[in-house]
C-alpha positions as CSV (number, residue, x, y, z in Angstrom):
1,X,-21.9,-4.2,-11.6
2,X,-21.1,-5.8,-8.0
3,X,-23.5,-4.9,-5.4
4,X,-22.8,-3.0,-2.3
5,X,-20.1,-5.3,-0.3
6,X,-19.5,-2.4,2.0
7,X,-22.9,-1.2,3.1
8,X,-22.5,-2.6,6.7
9,X,-19.0,-0.8,7.5
10,X,-18.9,1.5,10.3
11,X,-18.6,4.9,9.2
12,X,-17.2,6.6,12.3
13,X,-13.5,7.6,12.0
14,X,-12.1,6.8,15.4
15,X,-8.9,8.7,14.9
16,X,-8.8,12.3,13.8
17,X,-5.1,12.9,14.1
18,X,-2.7,10.4,12.8
19,X,0.7,11.2,11.3
20,X,2.2,13.0,8.3
21,X,5.3,12.5,6.3
22,X,8.5,14.5,7.2
23,X,11.9,14.0,5.7
24,X,14.1,14.0,8.6
25,X,17.9,14.5,8.6
26,X,20.1,12.2,10.7
27,X,23.2,13.1,12.8
28,X,26.9,12.8,11.8
29,X,27.9,9.2,12.1
30,X,29.6,6.3,10.5
31,X,26.1,5.3,9.2
32,X,25.3,4.9,5.6
33,X,24.1,7.9,3.7
34,X,21.3,5.7,2.1
35,X,18.7,7.4,4.4
36,X,19.1,10.7,3.0
37,X,19.2,9.6,-0.6
38,X,16.2,7.3,-0.4
39,X,14.2,10.0,1.2
40,X,14.8,12.5,-1.5
41,X,12.1,11.5,-3.8
42,X,9.5,12.8,-1.4
43,X,11.3,16.0,-0.5
44,X,9.3,18.1,-3.2
45,X,6.1,17.5,-1.2
46,X,7.3,17.2,2.5
47,X,8.6,19.5,4.9
48,X,11.8,18.9,6.8
49,X,12.2,18.6,10.6
50,X,15.8,18.5,11.9
51,X,16.6,16.2,14.6
52,X,17.5,17.6,18.0
53,X,19.6,16.1,20.7
54,X,18.9,19.2,22.9
55,X,15.2,18.7,22.8
56,X,13.5,18.0,26.3
57,X,11.0,15.6,24.6
58,X,12.0,12.4,22.9
59,X,10.2,13.7,19.7
60,X,10.7,17.3,18.3
61,X,7.5,18.8,17.2
62,X,6.8,19.2,13.7
63,X,5.1,21.9,11.7
64,X,1.9,20.2,10.7
65,X,0.2,20.4,7.3
66,X,3.3,19.4,5.4
67,X,1.8,17.7,2.7
68,X,0.8,20.5,0.5
69,X,-2.8,19.5,0.6
70,X,-2.4,15.9,-0.8
71,X,-3.1,14.2,2.6
72,X,-5.9,16.3,3.8
73,X,-6.9,17.5,7.4
74,X,-7.2,14.0,8.8
75,X,-3.3,13.7,8.8
76,X,-1.3,15.9,11.0
77,X,2.5,15.9,11.5
78,X,3.6,13.6,14.2
79,X,7.0,12.1,13.3
80,X,10.6,13.1,14.2
81,X,13.9,11.5,15.2
82,X,16.6,12.6,17.6
83,X,20.3,12.2,17.1
84,X,20.5,9.3,19.7
85,X,18.2,7.2,17.4
86,X,21.1,7.0,14.8
87,X,24.4,5.2,14.9
88,X,27.2,6.9,16.8
89,X,30.8,5.6,16.7
90,X,31.3,4.8,20.5
91,X,34.9,3.7,19.9
92,X,36.1,7.0,21.6
93,X,33.6,7.1,24.4
94,X,33.6,5.8,27.9
95,X,32.0,2.2,27.6
96,X,31.2,-0.7,29.7
97,X,32.4,-3.9,28.0
98,X,30.5,-7.1,29.1
99,X,31.8,-10.4,28.0
100,X,28.6,-12.6,27.9
101,X,30.7,-15.9,27.9
102,X,31.8,-14.8,31.5
103,X,30.2,-11.8,32.5
104,X,31.4,-9.7,35.5
105,X,29.9,-7.1,37.6
106,X,30.9,-3.5,36.9
107,X,29.6,0.0,37.3
108,X,26.2,-0.2,36.1
109,X,26.2,-3.8,35.7
110,X,24.9,-6.7,38.1
111,X,25.3,-10.5,37.4
112,X,23.2,-13.3,38.8
113,X,24.0,-16.6,37.4
114,X,23.2,-16.3,33.7
115,X,21.3,-13.1,34.2
116,X,23.0,-9.7,33.3
117,X,21.3,-6.6,34.6
118,X,22.1,-3.1,33.4
119,X,21.0,-0.5,36.2
120,X,22.4,2.9,34.9
121,X,22.6,5.1,31.8
122,X,25.6,4.6,29.5
123,X,26.9,2.7,26.7
124,X,27.5,-1.1,27.1
125,X,29.4,-3.2,24.6
126,X,28.2,-6.7,24.6
127,X,30.1,-9.6,23.0
128,X,30.7,-13.3,23.5
129,X,28.0,-16.0,23.9
130,X,25.3,-16.1,26.7
131,X,23.8,-19.6,26.8
132,X,20.2,-19.9,28.4
133,X,20.5,-16.4,30.0
134,X,19.1,-13.0,30.0
135,X,20.1,-9.3,29.5
136,X,17.9,-7.1,31.6
137,X,17.8,-3.2,31.3
138,X,16.4,-1.9,34.7
139,X,17.7,1.8,34.7
140,X,16.2,5.2,35.9
141,X,13.1,6.7,34.4
142,X,15.2,9.2,32.6
143,X,18.1,6.9,31.5
144,X,19.1,6.3,28.1
145,X,20.8,2.8,27.6
146,X,22.9,1.9,24.5
147,X,23.6,-1.7,24.0
148,X,26.4,-2.2,21.3
149,X,26.2,-5.6,19.9
150,X,29.6,-6.8,18.8
151,X,29.1,-10.5,17.5
152,X,26.9,-11.3,20.6
153,X,24.8,-14.4,20.9
154,X,22.0,-14.6,23.4
155,X,19.8,-17.5,23.8
156,X,17.2,-18.1,26.7
157,X,14.7,-21.0,27.1
158,X,12.6,-19.5,29.8
159,X,11.9,-16.0,28.7
160,X,12.9,-13.0,26.6
161,X,16.7,-12.9,25.9
162,X,16.8,-9.2,26.0
163,X,14.2,-7.4,28.3
164,X,14.1,-3.6,28.7
165,X,12.3,-3.4,31.9
166,X,12.8,0.3,32.6
167,X,14.5,3.2,31.0
168,X,13.7,6.3,29.0
169,X,15.1,4.8,25.9
170,X,17.0,1.5,24.9
171,X,19.1,1.9,21.8
172,X,20.6,-1.1,20.2
173,X,23.6,-0.5,17.9
174,X,25.1,-2.9,15.3
175,X,28.6,-2.0,14.4
176,X,29.8,-2.4,10.8
177,X,31.1,-6.1,10.1
178,X,29.3,-7.6,13.1
179,X,26.7,-10.3,13.3
180,X,24.7,-10.9,16.5
181,X,22.0,-13.5,17.1
182,X,19.0,-13.5,19.8
183,X,16.9,-16.6,20.2
184,X,14.1,-17.5,22.5
185,X,12.1,-20.7,23.2
186,X,9.1,-19.7,25.1
187,X,7.1,-16.6,26.2
188,X,8.2,-15.5,29.6
189,X,6.7,-13.2,32.2
190,X,7.7,-10.4,34.5
191,X,5.2,-10.9,37.4
192,X,2.0,-10.5,35.5
193,X,3.3,-9.2,32.4
194,X,4.0,-11.4,29.5
195,X,7.3,-10.8,27.5
196,X,6.0,-11.4,24.2
197,X,9.1,-11.0,22.1
198,X,12.7,-12.2,22.0
199,X,13.5,-8.6,22.2
200,X,11.1,-7.0,24.6
201,X,11.1,-3.4,25.6
202,X,8.6,-1.5,27.9
203,X,10.2,1.8,26.8
204,X,11.1,3.3,23.6
205,X,13.5,1.2,21.5
206,X,15.8,2.2,18.6
207,X,17.7,0.0,16.4
208,X,20.7,1.4,14.3
209,X,24.2,0.6,12.9
210,X,25.3,-1.2,9.7
211,X,25.9,-4.7,11.2
212,X,23.6,-7.6,11.3
213,X,21.1,-8.8,14.0
214,X,19.5,-12.1,13.6
215,X,16.1,-12.6,15.9
216,X,14.9,-16.3,16.4
217,X,11.6,-15.6,17.9
218,X,10.3,-19.2,18.4
219,X,7.7,-18.3,20.9
220,X,6.0,-15.2,19.8
221,X,7.1,-11.8,18.3
222,X,10.6,-10.7,17.2
223,X,11.0,-7.3,18.3
224,X,8.5,-5.4,20.4
225,X,8.4,-2.0,22.1
226,X,5.4,-1.0,24.3
227,X,6.1,2.5,23.1
228,X,7.8,3.7,19.9
229,X,10.1,1.2,17.9
230,X,12.5,3.0,15.6
231,X,15.0,1.5,13.1
232,X,17.5,3.8,11.5
233,X,20.0,1.2,10.2
234,X,21.3,-2.4,10.3
235,X,20.4,-5.5,8.7
236,X,17.7,-7.3,10.7
237,X,16.8,-10.9,9.9
238,X,13.7,-11.8,11.9
239,X,12.0,-15.1,12.0
240,X,8.9,-15.1,14.3
241,X,6.3,-17.5,15.5
242,X,3.8,-14.6,15.5
243,X,4.5,-11.0,14.6
244,X,8.0,-9.6,13.4
245,X,8.1,-6.0,14.6
246,X,5.7,-4.5,17.0
247,X,5.6,-1.0,18.2
248,X,2.5,-0.4,20.3
249,X,2.7,3.3,20.1
250,X,4.3,3.4,16.6
251,X,6.9,1.7,14.2
252,X,9.1,4.2,12.5
253,X,11.7,3.0,10.0
254,X,14.1,5.4,8.5
255,X,16.7,3.3,6.9
256,X,18.2,-0.1,7.0
257,X,17.4,-3.7,5.5
258,X,14.8,-5.6,7.3
259,X,13.9,-9.2,6.4
260,X,10.8,-10.6,8.3
261,X,9.4,-14.0,8.1
262,X,6.3,-14.2,10.3
263,X,3.7,-16.6,11.2
264,X,1.5,-13.6,12.2
265,X,1.8,-10.1,10.9
266,X,5.1,-8.7,9.5
267,X,4.8,-5.2,11.0
268,X,2.2,-4.2,13.5
269,X,1.4,-1.0,15.6
270,X,-1.6,-1.6,18.2
271,X,-2.5,1.7,20.0
272,X,-5.9,3.0,19.2
273,X,-5.1,6.6,20.4
274,X,-5.2,9.5,17.8
275,X,-1.4,10.1,17.8
276,X,-0.2,6.5,18.1
277,X,-0.8,3.2,16.6
278,X,0.9,4.1,13.2
279,X,3.4,2.7,10.9
280,X,5.9,5.0,9.1
281,X,8.6,4.1,6.4
282,X,10.6,6.8,5.2
283,X,13.7,4.8,4.0
284,X,15.5,1.5,3.8
285,X,14.3,-1.8,2.2
286,X,11.7,-4.1,3.9
287,X,11.1,-7.6,2.8
288,X,8.3,-9.2,4.4
289,X,6.8,-12.7,4.2
290,X,3.5,-13.1,6.6
291,X,0.9,-15.5,7.0
292,X,-1.3,-12.7,7.9
293,X,-1.0,-9.0,7.2
294,X,2.2,-7.8,6.0
295,X,1.9,-4.3,7.6
296,X,-1.0,-3.7,10.1
297,X,-1.7,-0.4,11.7
298,X,-4.4,0.4,14.3
299,X,-4.6,4.0,13.0
300,X,-2.3,4.9,9.8
301,X,0.3,3.8,7.6
302,X,2.5,6.4,5.7
303,X,5.1,5.3,3.3
304,X,7.4,8.2,1.8
305,X,10.4,6.5,0.6
306,X,12.2,3.3,0.8
307,X,11.5,0.0,-0.8
308,X,8.5,-2.4,0.7
309,X,8.1,-5.9,-0.6
310,X,5.4,-7.8,0.9
311,X,3.9,-11.4,0.6
312,X,0.9,-11.8,2.6
313,X,-1.1,-15.2,3.1
314,X,0.8,-16.9,0.5
315,X,0.2,-14.5,-2.0
316,X,-2.8,-13.9,-4.7
317,X,-3.4,-17.3,-5.0
318,X,-2.7,-18.5,-1.5
319,X,-6.3,-18.2,-0.3
320,X,-8.6,-19.6,-2.9
321,X,-11.8,-17.6,-3.7
322,X,-14.8,-18.2,-5.9
323,X,-16.8,-15.8,-7.5
324,X,-20.5,-15.4,-7.0
325,X,-22.2,-16.4,-10.2
326,X,-24.8,-13.7,-9.9
327,X,-22.8,-10.8,-8.6
328,X,-19.2,-11.7,-9.1
329,X,-18.0,-11.0,-5.5
330,X,-14.9,-12.8,-4.3
331,X,-15.6,-15.0,-1.4
332,X,-13.2,-16.6,0.9
333,X,-13.1,-20.4,1.3
334,X,-11.3,-20.4,4.6
335,X,-12.8,-21.5,7.6
336,X,-11.2,-18.8,9.7
337,X,-13.1,-15.6,8.6
338,X,-11.3,-13.6,11.2
339,X,-7.8,-14.2,9.6
340,X,-6.7,-11.0,7.8
341,X,-4.2,-11.6,4.9
342,X,-3.9,-8.0,3.5
343,X,-0.5,-6.7,2.3
344,X,-0.7,-3.4,4.1
345,X,-3.8,-2.6,6.2
346,X,-4.6,0.7,8.0
347,X,-7.6,1.5,10.2
348,X,-7.9,5.0,9.6
349,X,-5.7,6.4,6.7
350,X,-3.2,4.7,4.3
351,X,-0.9,7.2,2.4
352,X,1.9,6.6,-0.1
353,X,4.0,9.8,-1.0
354,X,7.0,8.1,-2.5
355,X,9.2,4.9,-2.4
356,X,8.4,1.5,-4.1
357,X,5.9,-0.8,-2.7
358,X,5.4,-4.3,-4.1
359,X,2.7,-6.5,-2.7
360,X,1.4,-10.1,-3.4
361,X,-1.5,-10.9,-1.2
362,X,-4.4,-13.3,-0.7
363,X,-6.6,-10.5,0.5
364,X,-6.5,-6.8,-0.6
365,X,-3.0,-5.6,-1.3
366,X,-3.4,-2.1,0.2
367,X,-6.4,-1.6,2.5
368,X,-7.8,1.3,4.5
369,X,-10.9,1.3,6.7
370,X,-11.4,4.9,5.9
371,X,-9.2,6.7,3.3
372,X,-6.3,6.0,1.1
373,X,-4.2,8.6,-0.8
374,X,-1.4,7.9,-3.4
375,X,0.5,10.9,-4.3
376,X,3.9,9.5,-5.3
377,X,6.0,6.4,-5.6
378,X,5.7,3.2,-7.6
379,X,3.1,0.6,-6.7
380,X,2.9,-3.0,-8.0
381,X,0.3,-5.5,-6.5
382,X,-1.1,-8.9,-7.0
383,X,-4.3,-9.5,-4.9
384,X,-6.7,-12.3,-4.3
385,X,-9.3,-9.7,-3.8
386,X,-9.0,-6.0,-4.4
387,X,-5.8,-4.3,-5.5
388,X,-6.3,-0.9,-3.6
389,X,-9.3,-0.7,-1.4
390,X,-10.7,2.1,0.7
391,X,-13.9,1.8,2.8
392,X,-14.4,5.7,2.3
393,X,-12.3,7.7,-0.2
394,X,-9.5,6.7,-2.5
395,X,-7.7,9.4,-4.2
396,X,-4.6,9.1,-6.7
397,X,-2.8,12.3,-7.5
398,X,0.5,10.9,-8.8
399,X,2.8,8.0,-9.0
400,X,2.7,4.8,-10.8
401,X,0.3,1.8,-9.9
402,X,0.2,-1.4,-11.6
403,X,-2.3,-4.1,-10.4
404,X,-1.3,-7.3,-12.2
405,X,-3.9,-9.4,-10.6
406,X,-7.1,-8.7,-8.6
407,X,-10.7,-9.4,-8.4
408,X,-11.5,-5.7,-8.4
409,X,-8.6,-3.2,-9.3
410,X,-9.4,-0.2,-7.2
411,X,-12.5,0.2,-4.9
412,X,-13.9,2.9,-2.7
413,X,-17.1,4.9,-1.9
414,X,-15.7,7.9,-3.5
415,X,-12.7,7.1,-6.0
416,X,-11.0,10.0,-7.7
417,X,-8.1,9.8,-10.2
418,X,-6.4,13.3,-10.6
419,X,-3.1,12.1,-12.0
420,X,-0.4,9.5,-12.1
421,X,-0.2,6.3,-14.5
422,X,-2.5,3.5,-13.4
423,X,-2.7,0.2,-15.0
424,X,-5.2,-2.5,-13.9
425,X,-6.0,-6.1,-14.6
426,X,-9.1,-7.4,-12.9
427,X,-11.2,-10.6,-12.8
428,X,-14.3,-8.5,-11.9
429,X,-14.6,-4.6,-12.1
430,X,-11.6,-2.7,-12.7
431,X,-12.5,0.4,-10.9
432,X,-15.5,0.3,-8.6
433,X,-17.3,3.0,-6.6
434,X,-19.4,1.2,-4.1
435,X,-20.2,0.9,-0.4
436,X,-22.1,3.9,0.7
437,X,-24.9,3.5,3.0
438,X,-27.3,4.9,0.3
439,X,-26.1,2.9,-2.5
440,X,-28.9,2.3,-5.0
441,X,-30.2,-1.1,-6.3
442,X,-30.4,-1.8,-10.1
443,X,-31.3,1.5,-12.0
444,X,-31.2,3.6,-8.8
445,X,-28.4,5.9,-8.2
446,X,-26.4,5.8,-5.0
447,X,-24.1,8.4,-3.4
448,X,-21.0,6.7,-4.6
449,X,-18.6,8.5,-7.2
450,X,-15.9,7.7,-9.6
451,X,-14.2,10.7,-11.1
452,X,-11.2,10.8,-13.5
453,X,-9.7,14.3,-13.7
454,X,-6.3,13.4,-15.1
455,X,-3.4,10.9,-15.3
456,X,-3.3,7.9,-17.5
457,X,-5.6,5.0,-16.9
458,X,-5.4,1.6,-18.5
459,X,-8.0,-1.1,-17.5
460,X,-8.4,-4.6,-18.5
461,X,-11.5,-6.0,-16.8
462,X,-13.6,-9.0,-17.1
463,X,-16.5,-7.5,-15.2
464,X,-17.5,-3.8,-15.7
465,X,-14.3,-1.7,-16.7
466,X,-15.3,1.4,-15.0
467,X,-18.2,0.9,-12.4
468,X,-19.9,3.2,-10.2
469,X,-23.0,2.8,-7.9
470,X,-23.7,6.4,-8.4
471,X,-21.9,8.9,-10.7
472,X,-19.3,8.1,-13.2
473,X,-17.5,11.3,-14.5
474,X,-14.5,11.7,-16.7
475,X,-13.2,15.3,-16.9
476,X,-9.7,14.7,-18.2
477,X,-6.6,12.2,-18.5
478,X,-6.3,9.4,-20.9
479,X,-8.4,6.6,-20.3
480,X,-8.2,3.0,-22.0
481,X,-10.7,0.5,-21.1
482,X,-10.8,-3.2,-22.2
483,X,-14.3,-4.4,-20.9
484,X,-16.1,-7.5,-20.7
485,X,-16.5,-10.1,-23.5
486,X,-20.0,-11.4,-22.2
487,X,-23.2,-9.3,-22.3
488,X,-23.7,-9.4,-18.6
489,X,-21.5,-6.4,-17.9
490,X,-20.3,-3.3,-19.6
491,X,-17.3,-1.3,-20.5
492,X,-18.6,1.6,-18.7
493,X,-21.4,1.2,-16.1
494,X,-23.0,3.5,-13.5
495,X,-26.2,3.7,-11.6
496,X,-26.2,7.5,-11.8
497,X,-25.2,10.1,-14.3
498,X,-22.4,9.2,-16.8
499,X,-20.6,12.2,-18.2
500,X,-17.7,12.8,-20.3
501,X,-16.5,16.5,-20.1
502,X,-13.0,16.1,-21.2
503,X,-9.9,13.9,-21.8
504,X,-9.1,11.0,-24.3
505,X,-11.2,8.0,-23.9
506,X,-11.2,4.7,-25.7
507,X,-13.2,1.6,-24.7
508,X,-13.6,-1.7,-26.3
509,X,-16.0,-4.4,-25.0
510,X,-19.3,-6.3,-25.4
511,X,-22.6,-4.6,-26.6
512,X,-25.3,-6.2,-24.5
513,X,-24.9,-3.9,-21.5
514,X,-23.5,-1.0,-23.4
515,X,-23.6,2.4,-21.6
516,X,-23.0,5.8,-23.2
517,X,-22.5,9.3,-21.7
518,X,-25.6,11.5,-21.1
519,X,-26.4,14.2,-23.6
520,X,-25.4,17.0,-20.9
521,X,-21.6,15.9,-21.3
522,X,-19.3,18.6,-22.5
523,X,-17.4,16.6,-24.9
524,X,-18.6,14.6,-27.9
525,X,-18.5,10.8,-27.8
526,X,-18.9,8.1,-30.5
527,X,-20.0,4.6,-30.3
528,X,-19.9,2.0,-33.0
529,X,-20.6,-1.6,-33.5
530,X,-17.2,-3.1,-34.3
531,X,-15.8,-6.6,-34.1
532,X,-12.3,-7.6,-33.4
533,X,-10.2,-10.3,-31.6
534,X,-7.8,-10.3,-28.9
535,X,-4.5,-8.8,-30.0
536,X,-6.1,-6.6,-32.7
537,X,-4.9,-2.9,-32.9
538,X,-7.9,-0.4,-32.7
539,X,-7.2,2.8,-34.4
540,X,-9.6,5.8,-34.6
541,X,-8.9,8.4,-37.4
542,X,-10.6,11.6,-38.4
543,X,-11.6,12.8,-41.8
544,X,-8.0,14.2,-42.4
545,X,-6.6,10.8,-41.7
546,X,-4.7,11.7,-38.6
547,X,-5.2,9.2,-35.8
548,X,-7.0,10.3,-32.7
549,X,-6.4,7.3,-30.5
550,X,-5.2,3.8,-30.8
551,X,-4.8,0.8,-28.5
552,X,-4.1,-3.0,-28.6
553,X,-7.3,-4.7,-27.6
554,X,-6.5,-7.8,-25.0
555,X,-9.8,-9.4,-25.7
556,X,-12.6,-9.9,-28.2
557,X,-14.9,-7.0,-28.6
558,X,-18.1,-6.1,-30.5
559,X,-18.2,-2.4,-29.6
560,X,-15.8,0.5,-29.7
561,X,-16.6,3.8,-28.0
562,X,-14.3,6.8,-28.0
563,X,-14.1,10.5,-27.0
564,X,-11.5,13.1,-27.5
565,X,-11.5,17.0,-27.6
566,X,-11.0,16.8,-31.3
567,X,-14.4,15.1,-32.3
568,X,-16.4,17.9,-33.9
569,X,-20.0,17.7,-35.0
570,X,-20.6,17.1,-38.7
571,X,-17.2,15.3,-39.2
572,X,-16.9,11.7,-39.8
573,X,-14.6,9.3,-38.0
574,X,-13.5,5.9,-38.9
575,X,-12.3,2.8,-36.8
576,X,-9.8,0.7,-38.1
577,X,-8.8,-2.7,-36.9
578,X,-5.3,-3.9,-37.8
579,X,-5.5,-1.4,-40.5
580,X,-8.7,-2.4,-42.2
581,X,-11.6,0.2,-42.0
582,X,-14.2,-1.5,-39.9
583,X,-16.7,1.2,-39.0
584,X,-17.4,4.9,-39.4
585,X,-19.8,7.4,-37.8
586,X,-20.7,11.0,-38.4
587,X,-20.8,13.0,-35.1
588,X,-24.3,14.4,-34.9
589,X,-24.2,15.7,-31.4
590,X,-22.9,14.9,-27.9
591,X,-23.5,11.1,-28.5
592,X,-23.4,9.5,-31.8
593,X,-23.8,6.1,-33.0
594,X,-24.7,2.9,-31.2
595,X,-26.4,4.1,-27.9
596,X,-26.5,2.1,-24.8
597,X,-28.9,2.0,-21.9
598,X,-29.1,5.6,-21.1
599,X,-29.3,6.6,-17.4
600,X,-30.7,3.5,-16.5
601,X,-27.4,2.2,-15.4
602,X,-26.0,-1.3,-15.8
603,X,-26.9,-5.0,-15.1
604,X,-25.6,-7.2,-12.6
605,X,-21.9,-7.8,-12.5
606,X,-19.9,-10.8,-13.9
607,X,-22.4,-12.5,-15.9
608,X,-20.5,-14.2,-18.6
609,X,-17.3,-12.3,-18.4
610,X,-14.2,-14.2,-19.3
611,X,-10.8,-13.9,-17.9
612,X,-8.7,-11.3,-19.4
613,X,-5.8,-12.7,-21.6
614,X,-3.7,-9.7,-22.0
615,X,-3.4,-5.9,-21.3
616,X,-4.3,-2.9,-23.1
617,X,-2.0,-0.1,-24.0
618,X,-2.5,3.0,-25.7
619,X,-0.9,6.5,-26.6
620,X,-2.0,10.0,-26.4
621,X,-3.3,11.4,-29.7
622,X,-0.5,12.9,-32.0
623,X,-1.7,12.3,-35.3
624,X,0.8,9.6,-36.1
625,X,-1.1,6.5,-34.6
626,X,1.5,3.9,-33.5
627,X,1.3,0.6,-31.5
628,X,1.2,1.1,-27.7
629,X,2.6,-1.7,-25.2
630,X,0.4,-4.3,-23.9
631,X,-0.4,-4.9,-20.2
632,X,0.7,-8.2,-18.6
633,X,-1.8,-11.0,-18.7
634,X,-4.2,-12.0,-15.8
635,X,-3.4,-15.2,-14.2
636,X,-5.6,-15.0,-11.4
637,X,-7.7,-17.9,-10.1
638,X,-10.3,-15.7,-8.7
């Protein structure tokens, strides 16, 4: 068991109200219908709020509590889009056309040298090439300004090429079959204010359409809004010297394809107010390669639909870590301890209700400084540290989670599995409940809890398989654990009470730190000394010859422990390895056969464990046995 790495964390949640997932309808337009399709997967658990052009506020009010209890009271509704955030075909509208190659003054347009200033609300169509110049939007406080980029190229060597100085909202529209480019060289200023992006807005900023926008941010960030940044369409190719997309109030993405290569963070929101500082992804495709965090929110991150692909800090092997010989904790060898290289990071809450998320990160793949909830979608991660980590609570209700590489797979103070399909490969503990301020030492129970109520959980761990610094409880679900080969860890380990009250449980591992459930468990468990090798099929049969549970063991083992609702006192159960009878035991009570360390808990983590060399599969008991699929091998260097 790994010691408390989180005991110094601050327990004060700074933000009480963050955001909630809402499936939103767009306006009639020539935009692709991808948005409504990609969001449909989350519609069963998310309320719908229509967009409204007539609403006086920029954002329509939502109904709150839209997640059917899966998010909890911390998250409240805070998302909506207006019709003007989506693409509108302006070919039949009154527009002002600006040829940037030879700009001329017109209604709402002033020209001074190579600076083009837009001063009034309206739709402005920009085309041509503006070399070492700037487009400024300096309109009224209530004005909406739409820039339609039709194969426009804007470069500037002294400041931000596009600067929205004043307006209610600026909308950048990208018509079909067009490609525009914005390039900067240095970070400019406007008086005392730094213009820290190639496209910089002091107001709300929306990007939409189906065309392409290339942003070459050689000085700092790619696109920044000091209010909300919304993307509802378009193909964005962003290369930035620092962050890719920044919305200080929020970043909201409904559709589009965004490619980001960033020397800083990929997507970031920075306000620390309760209803600001969040990132929402409800559709589209995000491909992010960042030297620091892929997605970073000062408050919360919510993903309800779409496809998110993140590589952070060079990936799982990008930042080399070495395990502590005594405790197994991953330690960074970097000289800059403040550099964060997490895949997706939230200060308050990280919630995934749908979509597809793939992360390869040097540090934690998914990280929250408070709570994390997964209630849908598909998640695949490779991590140089933890796969999914929450400083406080981590709850999984549904969805598919595959942790291909990690130091520890899932970690939180209170870790609860209610459903879903979870497959974890870890070089240390598979699941770890640790970090409370009242964690116990060896043999002393802390306040941490690890609870499995349902779902299918497959764990291949070199440290402890399931580990809790407090209580470990299995009430249901299907649990397959391949634990350590060395005797310094256990397949199951806890400092508090270990109970099995239901479900199907099969564990293979070493015997030195063997821990069996307490006798107040509600379901019978049998533990037997039984030797096998990596790749062997372990099968448990009842007296009638029917198979109760089976799995392919990814590593060598000397103990097999199993528990199912079918185990009856007085009946004899036999363990077969590759079809050969290896051990048998008659159920004599709640715990039968080889007993472990009782309620004392487990020993120190990662003492002699070997790197896993394969996965562990299994099947629900159906009386027919069979060979389950194997998990991918662990190639982590941690």
